[in-house]
N, C-alpha and C positions, 0 to 999 in steps of 0.2 A: 793182652793180659787176660781178657775174658775167656779166650780159647784155651789157654794153658794154666789158668789159675788153680785147677784141681790136680795138676800133674807136677809133683815135686821135682822130677828130673829136669823139667823145662822151666819150672817156676819155683825156684827154691825160696819159699816165702820167708823163712827165718833170715836168710842172708839179705834178701831184697829189703825187708823192713828195716833191718839194722843199717844197711848202706843208705837207704833213703832218709832215715831219721838223722843219720850223721850229716847228710847233705842239707837237711832242713836246718840243723844247728849252724852249720858253717855259712849258709846263705840267708839266715834269719827269716825263713819262711814261716807261715802259720803253723802252729803246733798241731793242728788237726789235719794237716795236708795228707799225710800218709794214711792215717786211719780212714779218712773219707775216701781217698782214692782206692784203697784196697776193698772197701765195702762196695764202691761203685762197680768194680770189676767182678764182684760176686764172691769175695772171700767171706765165709761165714763169721759172724761176730764171735762165737765161742772160740774158733780157731785163732782169730786175731788176738783175743785176750790171752790165749795160751802163749802165743809168740811174744807179745809184749811182756808178759809175766816172766817168761824165761830170760828175755833180754835184761829185765830189771834185776833178776836174781843173779845174773852173770857178773854184775858189778864191774863192767868194763870201765877202765880208767879214762877212756875217751871223753865221757860226759863231764868229768871233773876238769879234765884238761881244757875243755871248751868253755869252762866256767858255767856249765848248765847241768849240775848234778841232779836236778829234779826233772829234767826234760822228759824222761820216760814216764814218770809218774803223772806229769801233766798230760801226756798223750793218752795214758790209760784213763785218766779222769775224763778227757774229751770223749773217748770211746764209750765208756760206761754211761756218761751223761746222755749220749745219743740213744743208748738202749732205754734208759729211764724215760726219756721223752717219747720214744716210740718203741714199746715192747714188741710190736709186730715184726721188728727186725730179726727176731728169733722165733722159730716155729712154736706154735702153741704147746705141743707135747714136750718140747725141750725147755720151755720158759722157766718152770719152777726149779728145775735142776740148775739151769744157768744162773738164775737169780741167787741160788745158794752159793754157787761157785764165786759169783761177784761179791757177795757179802763176806765170804771167807777171805778173798783176796783183799778187799778194802780193809778188813780188820788187820791183816798182815802189814799192809802199807801204813796204816796208822801207827802200829807198833814201831815200824822202821822209822817213821817220821819223828816219833817221840824220842828216839835215840840220837837224833841229830841236833846240833846246836840250834836253838830257836830263833833263827833270823826271821825277818819279815816274810820272806818268800816261803820259808818252811811253815810259818804260822798260817799264811794264806792258803797254801795247798792242803794243810791239815784241816782247816775250816771247810774247805771245799769237799774234801773226802768225808768229813762228818755229815755234811749236808746230803751228799750222795748216798751215804749209808742209810740215812733216815728215809730217803726216797725209795731205795731198794727194799727196805723193810716194809714200806707201804705196798709195794708191788707184790710182795710175798704172799 
């Protein structure tokens, strides 16, 4: 993975993340498994957020079929929480821009969550994203 991570032809990140996240769901692995693994092999955090954001926007029915409609949002939350805990995961010169991208994304996710029936799971992830939003604003 480390050798090919920057080469889309040999390491199709979008496909791999989607496939691995589907495996995580079906095997009940830890929600942060794929995000952690991808960072370990050197995939930049901004690129990972971009991939997860695209997957979330695609609204693939797979997640509902697996009865885990919030799975990708949970992954994104884990990813961004890692950034808040250690902003050095993003280069200093990119940090301000990336933090803005994160804040915009979190705002969009909160709007999406408000449009869903307020189950306990939805309320929990909404609270988590609001807390994350406050932490990102302090980073800003």
